[in-house]
C-alpha positions in Angstrom: -5.2 -14.8 13.2 -3.8 -14.8 9.7 -1.7 -11.9 8.4 -1.6 -11.9 4.6 0.7 -9.6 2.7 0.3 -9.7 -1.1 0.9 -7.4 -4.0 -2.2 -8.7 -5.7 -5.7 -9.1 -4.2 -8.0 -11.2 -6.3 -11.3 -9.9 -7.6 -13.2 -12.8 -6.1 -12.1 -12.2 -2.6 -15.2 -11.9 -0.4 -16.5 -13.1 3.0 -17.1 -16.6 1.7 -13.6 -16.9 0.3 -12.0 -15.5 3.5 -14.0 -17.9 5.6 -13.0 -20.9 3.5 -9.3 -19.8 3.6 -9.5 -19.3 7.4 -11.2 -22.7 7.9 -8.5 -24.4 5.8 -5.7 -22.9 7.8 -7.1 -23.9 11.2 -9.9 -21.5 12.2 -12.6 -23.1 14.4 -16.0 -21.5 15.2 -16.2 -22.8 18.7 -15.9 -19.9 21.2 -14.3 -17.8 18.4 -10.7 -18.5 19.3 -7.8 -20.0 17.4 -7.0 -23.6 18.2 -3.7 -25.4 17.9 -5.4 -27.9 15.7 -4.3 -27.3 12.1 -6.8 -29.6 10.3 -10.3 -28.8 11.5 -13.4 -30.1 9.7 -13.9 -28.2 6.5 -16.5 -25.5 6.6 -16.7 -25.0 10.3 -16.0 -21.3 9.9 -18.4 -19.7 7.5 -18.9 -16.3 5.9 -21.3 -15.1 8.6 -18.7 -15.9 11.3 -16.0 -14.1 9.3 -18.1 -11.0 9.0 -18.8 -10.9 12.7 -15.3 -11.8 13.9 -12.7 -11.2 11.1 -9.9 -13.7 11.3 -7.8 -12.4 8.4 -5.8 -9.2 8.1 -4.9 -8.1 4.5 -1.8 -6.0 4.4 -1.7 -3.8 1.3 -0.2 -0.3 0.8 -2.4 2.8 0.8 -2.4 5.1 -2.2 -0.7 7.8 -0.1 2.2 5.5 0.7 2.6 4.6 -3.0 2.3 8.2 -4.1 5.0 9.3 -1.7 7.5 6.6 -2.8 11.0 7.6 -3.8 10.5 6.9 -7.5 6.8 8.0 -7.5 3.9 5.9 -8.4 5.1 4.4 -11.7 7.0 1.4 -10.4 4.0 0.3 -8.3 1.6 0.3 -11.3 3.4 -2.7 -12.7 3.5 -4.6 -9.3 0.3 -3.9 -7.4 -3.1 -5.3 -8.5 -6.3 -4.5 -6.6 -9.5 -3.6 -8.3 -11.8 -0.8 -7.1 -14.7 -3.2 -7.0 -12.8 -5.6 -4.6 -12.0 -2.6 -2.4 -15.6 -1.5 -2.1 -16.6 -5.1 -1.2 -13.9 -5.5 1.5 -14.1 -1.9 2.8 -17.0 -2.7 5.2 -15.1 -5.7 6.7 -12.5 -3.4 8.1 -9.7 -5.9 7.6 -7.2 -3.9 5.5 -3.9 -2.7 7.1 -1.2 -0.5 5.6 1.9 -2.3 4.2 4.9 -0.5 5.8 8.2 -2.1 4.4 10.6 -3.6 6.9 13.4 -3.0 7.7 13.2 0.8 7.7 15.7 1.1 4.8 13.0 -0.4 2.5 10.5 2.4 3.3 9.8 4.3 0.1 10.3 1.3 -2.2 7.6 -0.9 -3.6 7.1 -4.4 -2.2 6.4 -7.4 -4.4 5.8 -10.0 -1.6 3.5 -12.9 -1.1 3.6 -13.9 2.6 1.1 -15.5 5.1 1.7 -15.6 8.8 -0.7 -17.9 10.7 -0.6 -17.6 14.5 -2.5 -20.0 16.7 -3.6 -19.4 20.3 -1.3 -21.3 22.5 -2.2 -20.3 26.1 -0.9 -17.7 28.5 2.8 -17.2 28.8 3.5 -19.7 26.1 5.4 -18.8 22.9 3.3 -18.4 19.8 2.9 -21.4 17.5 1.9 -21.5 13.8 3.6 -21.2 10.5 4.9 -18.7 7.9 4.3 -19.2 4.1 6.5 -17.5 1.5 6.0 -18.1 -2.2 4.3 -17.1 -5.4 0.7 -17.2 -4.4 -1.3 -14.0 -4.8 -4.3 -13.7 -2.4 -6.8 -14.9 -4.9 -9.2 -17.8 -5.6 -7.2 -18.5 -8.8 -4.1 -19.2 -6.7 -5.4 -20.7 -3.5 -8.5 -22.3 -4.9 -12.2 -21.8 -4.9 -14.5 -24.1 -2.9 -16.8 -26.1 -5.2 -19.1 -29.1 -4.8 -17.0 -32.3 -5.3 -18.3 -33.9 -8.5 -16.5 -37.2 -7.5 -18.0 -37.6 -4.0 -19.1 -41.0 -3.0 -21.9 -42.0 -0.6 -19.9 -44.0 2.0 -21.7 -46.1 4.6 -21.4 -44.7 8.1 -20.3 -41.2 6.9 -20.9 -38.6 9.6 -23.5 -36.1 8.5 -21.5 -33.2 10.1 -18.3 -34.2 8.1 -19.0 -32.0 5.1 -15.4 -31.9 3.8 -15.9 -34.8 1.5 -18.7 -32.9 -0.3 -16.4 -30.2 -1.5 -13.3 -29.8 -3.7 -11.1 -27.0 -4.8 -11.0 -25.4 -8.2 -7.4 -24.0 -8.7 -6.5 -22.1 -11.9 -2.8 -21.3 -11.3 0.4 -23.2 -10.8 2.1 -21.7 -7.7 5.0 -22.7 -5.5 5.9 -21.8 -1.9 7.6 -22.9 1.3 5.9 -23.2 4.7 8.0 -22.8 7.8 6.3 -24.5 10.8 6.7 -23.6 14.5 4.9 -26.3 16.5 4.4 -26.2 20.3 7.4 -26.9 22.4 7.4 -30.4 24.0 8.3 -30.5 27.7 9.7 -34.0 28.1 12.3 -33.3 30.8 15.1 -33.0 28.3 17.4 -30.0 28.3 15.9 -27.1 26.5 17.3 -26.7 23.0 17.3 -23.2 21.6 15.1 -23.1 18.6 13.6 -20.4 16.4 10.1 -19.3 17.4 7.3 -17.8 15.3 7.8 -14.4 16.9 11.5 -14.4 15.9 10.6 -14.5 12.2 11.1 -11.0 10.6 8.5 -10.3 7.9 9.0 -7.9 5.0 6.4 -5.6 6.5 5.8 -4.1 9.9 3.8 -6.2 12.3 1.4 -5.3 13.7 0.5 -3.4 10.6 -1.5 -0.2 11.2 -5.2 -0.5 10.3 -6.6 1.7 7.6 -8.1 4.9 8.8 -11.5 6.1 7.5 -9.7 8.4 5.0 -7.3 5.7 3.8 -7.7 4.0 0.4 -5.6 1.2 -1.1 -3.5 1.6 -4.1 -6.1 0.2 -6.5 -5.7 0.4 -10.3 -8.2 3.2 -10.4 -6.6 5.1 -7.5 -3.2 5.0 -9.2 -4.7 6.1 -12.5 -6.4 9.1 -10.8 -3.1 10.1 -9.2 -1.3 9.8 -12.5 -3.9 12.1 -14.1 -3.6 14.6 -11.2 0.2 14.6 -11.5 0.1 15.1 -15.3 -2.3 18.0 -14.8 0.0 19.6 -12.3 2.9 19.2 -14.7 1.0 20.8 -17.5 0.1 23.8 -15.2 3.7 24.1 -14.1 4.9 24.0 -17.7 2.3 26.7 -18.8 3.4 28.9 -15.9 7.1 28.6 -16.9 6.3 29.4 -20.5 4.4 32.5 -19.5 7.3 33.7 -17.3 9.7 33.1 -20.2 7.5 35.2 -22.5 7.5 38.0 -19.9 11.3 37.8 -19.6 11.6 37.9 -23.4 9.5 41.1 -23.5 11.9 42.9 -21.1 15.0 41.6 -22.8 17.9 44.1 -22.9 18.8 45.3 -26.5 22.4 46.2 -26.9 22.8 49.5 -28.8 25.7 50.5 -31.1 28.6 52.1 -29.2 28.2 55.5 -30.8 24.5 55.7 -30.2 25.0 54.4 -26.6 27.6 57.1 -25.9 25.3 59.8 -27.4 22.4 58.7 -25.3 24.6 58.7 -22.2 25.8 62.3 -22.8 22.3 63.5 -23.5 21.1 61.9 -20.3 23.9 63.5 -18.3 23.0 67.0 -19.7 19.3 66.4 -18.9 20.2 65.5 -15.3 22.6 68.6 -15.0 19.8 70.8 -16.2 17.3 69.4 -13.7 19.9 69.9 -10.9 20.6 73.5 -12.0 16.8 74.3 -12.0 16.6 73.0 -8.4 19.5 75.3 -7.4 18.1 78.4 -9.1 14.7 77.8 -7.5 16.3 77.7 -4.1 18.1 81.0 -4.8 14.9 82.6 -5.9 13.1 81.5 -2.8 15.8 82.8 -0.5 15.9 86.3 -2.2 12.1 86.6 -2.0 12.2 85.9 1.7 
């Protein structure tokens, strides 16, 4: 199984590309399991096999994760690249997983990583073997290459018909650089065991296993981020309008300071009015007691 974490997913990524990538990194079609062989015959794992038994997990953040980041969605707009068309194409393959930053202190911050972890089946109770790549490659045909017919192929005598690797080449558009850390099987030759780093000891910049997308999840595509920005801008406009309305109401009830002489006169007149009302109440009580 290959775990691929990338901040950019190419527009040409489809079942055919995924199958070619898996085949190149050691996927064999026989019995649908991962072999320790790292250089199988090219093309033994095809698009039909990949659709039936996905061998790739793409790790990319959901729009909700990006939306709830500490600094909002803006930083991710300049880091993440995933078209809506590519999402609709990969949606039915059910291979996308949410990118949760690791360690936990990184949660809430955008990730700009390009990491591949390839794990081979190595038998029961045996440590995992494989390799980890870290570099500049986005997950795209432009970076990793697109399989094409080899224009320089030669018809060699005795060439096996099933060996189709010589018939194909790679068309690569970008110059990229990366490092591969290999973790081969441990040899048991009777020598004292030497402590060595295992594949499972490698800490990746995202949580593994990464949670699979739920039916309601959606990746942070360019369109999804644009829609969120429009939604946030609309909310901000509504909030500003509401604040302006409240300010207008407050201005209408603003206290107007009166001149001291006028304020004193009004206060005296108000007191006289209150005294008169109180006196009327008392006289009405006297009248009612006399009549009874």
